[in-house]
N, C-alpha and C positions, 0 to 999 in steps of 0.2 A: 504493501500500499504505500502510495507516495503522499499521504495526506500531511498537514502540517500539526502533528502533535507539540503543541508549543509549550512556552514557559507559560510564562515568565517563569516552569519548572522552577520559577522562583520559589514555588510554593510546596516545598517537600515536608509536611509537618503532620497532621494528624492522620489517625486511622479512619477509615469511612466509618465503620460500624460502630465505634465509638459514641458518635453522635448522629446516627441517622435512624431515627425512629420508624417503626414500620410504616411505608406508604398505606397500608391497610392492614387491618386484621380481622379476620371471620370473627364477627361477635358472639356467634352461638360457641366457637369454640373457647372462649375467654375464659370461662369459668371451670373448663374441663383441665387447666394445666397450661403449660407455656405454649404460645403460638409458634409456628413453623419459623416464622420471620425472628422470633427471640432465640429460638434454638439454632437458626443459621448465625445469628450475631455472636451468640457464644463459640460456637464452631470458628468462626472469623477470627475472634480473639485469640483464641485458642491456638490458630494455625499460624497467626501472624507473631505470636509469643515465640513457637517452634523455627519459625523463620529467622528471628532474631539469634536464639541460640544457636542455630548452625552459623551464621554469620561469625557470632563471639566464639564458637570453637574452630573457626577456619574450614568449616564444610562446605559454605557457599560464597560466592566474592560478592561484593556490595551489588555489582551489576543484577546478580541474580536474584538475589534479595528484592530490588526494587522491581524486576519483572513479574516473580511470585507474588509480591505484595499488590501488585496492578489486576493481578489474574484473580487474587482473592476479591478485591474492589469491584471488579467487574462480574463475578459470580454472585456478590450480595445485592448489586444493582438488578440481576437478573432474578433474585429469589424476591426482591421487593416486587417486581413486575408480576410476577408469577403468582403471588401468593393469593390472588382472587383466583385461582384455578379451582374446579369442581374438585370435591374430595377423592374422586376416583382417578385422577389424573396420577399417572406413574412418575415418580421422581427419578431424577438423575441419581447416577452412581456415583461412587467416590473416586473414579480412575481420575476425573478431571481436576478435582481438589487435591489429590497425591502429587499429580503434575504440578499443580502450582506450589507445593510444598519445596519441590527440587528447582522451582525458578525457570522453567522451560517451557515451550511450546505456545507462548503467548507472546504477540506484539506487545510493545510497550508504547500504551495510550498516550501519556503526555506526563513528563516529570512535573511541568509548570502548574498540573492540577491536583496535586496530593492533597494540597489543604482545602482544595475546592468543597470539600464536604464536611469540613470541622465543625461547623452549626449549621443552624439554620432551620432544621426541619424538626424541632421540638414541638411544633404546634400539630405535627401530624397526629391523628386521632383516630384513625383507622375506621372512620364512619364513611368512606366511599369505597367503591368498588373500581377495578379496572378490568378492562377484556384481557384475556389471558394472551399470551405471544408464544410460539413454539409449540404448543401443546399438541398439533397435530404429529409434528415430526419427531417429537420428544427432544430438540436439539436445544441447546442454549440460546436465546435470542440474542440477536446482535445489539449494540447500541443504537443503532437506528431504528430497529425496532422497538426499542423501549420509549424511543422519544415519539414514536407513533403511537405508543399506548397511552402515554400520558397527554399527548395531544387530543386523544381519542376522548379521555376523560375531561379533558378542559372544555371541548366543544359542548359536553353535557353540563357542565358548572365551571363556567368562565369568572365566576369570583372565587374560586380556590386559589389562594393566594399561594398556599404552600406548593400547590400543582405547578405554578408558574415559577416559583423558586427551582422546584425539580426540574423542570425542562430547561431553565437555563443553566443549571449545572450539565444536563446531558448535551446540551447544544455545543457547550463549552467543551466538552469530551471531543466531539467529533469535529471542532475547527469552525463550527458555525458562530461567529464570535458576534456578527451583525444580529443574528436571529437570539443569541444568548443575549443579549443588551436589550433585544425588545420585549422578552420574556422576563428580565429581571424588571424592565419598566412598567411592565402590567402588572406584576406583584407591588412594586413601590406605589403604583396607581392606586390600588387596593387598600393599602397600609403603609405609610410612610415606612421604609427600610431605614431603621436604627440600631440594629444588631451589629457590633464591630465588626464580626466576621463576614457577614453578608455584605456590609458597606464594602469591605475588602476586596470579596469577590466581584461584587457588582463594578468598582472601581478599576477592577483588573481587566473584567471583560469590556468593559468600555474601552480603556486604552488599546486592547486589542483591535477591537474593531475600526480604532481610528488610527490605524498603524503603528501601533506598538509606543504611542506616544502618552505619557502621564499629564503632562501639563493641562491646565484648565479643570473641568468638572472632576475625572478622576482622582487628581491630586487633592481637590477640596474634599472628596468623599474620605479619601484616607485620613486628612486630618479630624473629620467629624469622628471618624471610626476611634482615632487616638486620643479624642477628648473626653470619648466615653468610656474607652479603657486605654489609658496610656501606656500599657505594657502587652497590646495584644500582639502575638508573636505574627501575625500574617500582615497587619497592617504596618507593623515598623519596618518589616522585610520590604516590602512593597513601598512605603513612604521613603525608605533610604535610596531604593532605585529611583524613585520620583525626584528626589534631590539630586541624585548623581546625575540623571539625566537633564538636570537644569544646571549642573555644574556646581552646585553648591556643595561641594566636597566634605566640608567641615560636619555641615548637618547630618550628611549621610553617613559619615562616621559616626557622630553622636547616637543616631538611631540605632544603627548595627551593634553597638556598643551597648546599648541600653538590651536590647535583643539578647545580646551574648551573655550578659550578667544576670538576668531575669529569668532565662527561659530555661527550664529542667535541661541535663546535659544530654539526655537522648534527644529531645528537640532539636537543641543546637544543632547535633549532628544532622540532622534533615536538611539542614541550610548549608549546601556544599560549601565547603571553604570560607564560609563566615570570617574567621580570623584572618585570612589572606585579603578578604574585601575591606575589610577593616582598616587592614594596613595598607591597601591600596589608595582608598578615600584618604586616610591621613596622609599619605605621600603627597597626592595629586593636591590635598589643601594646604600644604607647607608646613602639616604639624609633626611633632616629633614623634616616633615610635611610642607605643603605650605597651609597658611590660609590667604592669602592675596587677594585671587580672588572669588568674589560673585558667587555662582553657579548661573543659568540661568533657564527659562523655569519652569518645575514644580519642577524643584530641587532648586527653589528659597529659600533662607535661609540657604543653606548649603555653604560649601566651598569646593573648588575642592582642595581635599588633605589633608583635616582638621582631618579625622578621619580614623581610619583605619577601612579595611571592616571587617564585622564580621567573625569571621573564622569559615567555615563550617565544621561540623565533618568529620573526612578523610572518604572517599569513595574508595571502592577497590573491585573488582570483579575477581578472577582468573578463566579463562574459558579453560576447555580442549576440545577439539573439535577432533572427529574423523570421518571417512566416513562409511557409513553403507554397510555391505558385501552386494555384486550385485551392488553397484552403482559405483565400481571402474573404470570400464572400462568407464564411461560417464565423467569421469574427468581427463583431460591431466596433466602431472606433472607441465606444466606452468601456469595451469590456476591459476586466483586469488581467494586467500581467503579472505574475508572480514567477520571480527566479529566484532559487534558492540552492543551499549546498547541505548535502545530507551525508551522515555518516555510513560508509560502506558496510560496516557491520555494527550493530547496535541499533540505538533507538532511531525513529525516523522523523524525529522534530528537527527543524532546520536548524543549523549551525550559523549560517546567515542568510539574510533574506532581502530582497529588494523590490520594488514594485514600480508598476507603469501601467499605460493603457496601450489597447492595441493601437491607437492613433499614434503612439510614439513609435512604434517600429519601422524599421529596424532600430533598434536601441542596444546601448550599451552601459554596463553599472559594474561596479566594482563591489564584489563581496570581500569583507576582512571582519576585523572582530568589532568594527565599530557598527556593523550592520546585524550583530549577534541578537537573538531574540530572547536569551537567557543567559546570564554572567556565568554558569557554569557549563556551558555548551557554545563551543566558540569554535572558528575555523582554525585556531593555531591549537586547538587539541588534537589536530588530525594530521597525519601526513598526507592520506588520499580521502577525496570524497567524492562523491556523484553531483552532478549539477544538472540542475532542471529547470526548464522554463514551463509554464502551464498557463493557457489563457483562460480565464475563469467568466461565464457570464453571470454568476450570481453573485461573484466578486467574495465568496466562502472562501476559506482556506482548506476545506474537504474537498477534493477532487469528486466530480460528479459527471455522470454521463453525457457524452457531448462535449466536455472540456479538451480544449487543443493542447498536445504534449511534446515536448522534445527535451532529450537528454543528451548527456556527456558523461561517460563513466571513467572512472578512476583517473580523477584530475589531483595532481600533486599541488599542495599549498604551499610549499617553502620557496618556489621558483617566483613567484609574483608572475603566473603564467597568465597568457590569453587564450581563451578557448571561444570557439563559435558554435552556438547550437540552431540549429535549424526545426522548428516546431512543424512537426511533419505528421503526428499521429492523431486521432480523434479516439477519446477515450471511450469505449463501449458502454 
């Protein structure tokens, strides 16, 4: 899949099940014992703890842990959607969950969205029902199918604020940031969003919808979240990047230092390279290195800001993009052109991204660390990448049928190379 599984992976924080109450419970079963979703949530917690133990015992790499974790999150989402199925429905076996425990066989959805489910669903009371998905085939429904299920419920009950929030979450997972922003806006119209985590998620979605820019309303939302909860991890992390983007490096360092000092060690570890980010912001602000605070979690023994991050070799790719003859009629001038680099092995989220319109073709863009979409996923972190160009009529990051695509595989990042891509494929 060539979709944009995006950042600002900025948010690798809380486990989905700790904070995602059931989307619905069968009320008739409530008095008889734990509901299916409650059991699934307990299993989720147990398996997540087992994954962490395997990492601690060097049985899994961190990358395998993240893949397994996302697999579990996807399964829990599926269980939420399936919980309204008839009692006679056959449940899935445990093989998929076992695979999740070893962190294999599932594509990474998006590092940037780990914290997207940290809070915000506490209002779910199980009073409504969802049509089932995947019941006929017995297969786990896709995220897109889950989105369809939620949309179907919202057609029946458009006043369901929690449903709109859930839809925004799922659209974010699939890279449909404009749709996610619209869903958050519907929830906000029903009842003003003032929950700190939801404000942060809303701000992040809006920033993605407007080209990964935090300036303006997203930054204001983050300030509002921090006014309500000054030590909110997600808001501090994102607000720090908003400051960094605005070149207020001193304030970015201050935000991240607050996050570092107040978040539990296991939470700090989920913000990749947080001490190095603090050091980088302090250096750019002309501030001295901070050696006072001991690092936490797996970073124990280090200090926040005590060492400069190792300088990665410069990475830059200049990309010339043109449209193949014969496809011109399929691209309207206002269609969005995405040009991006992906790791050859690993998560599919872009390491660098540039945008244009079909009217700009042929166009030339430069991909480098300044066009990174998440601080922990940069072009300089890879020796070789795949470079793609896609024309999207919808403007969504998620590839859709009818989009036009071109690719240049295995491009080196260290030589400041130039490549040409001809958009010559139609996504079926």
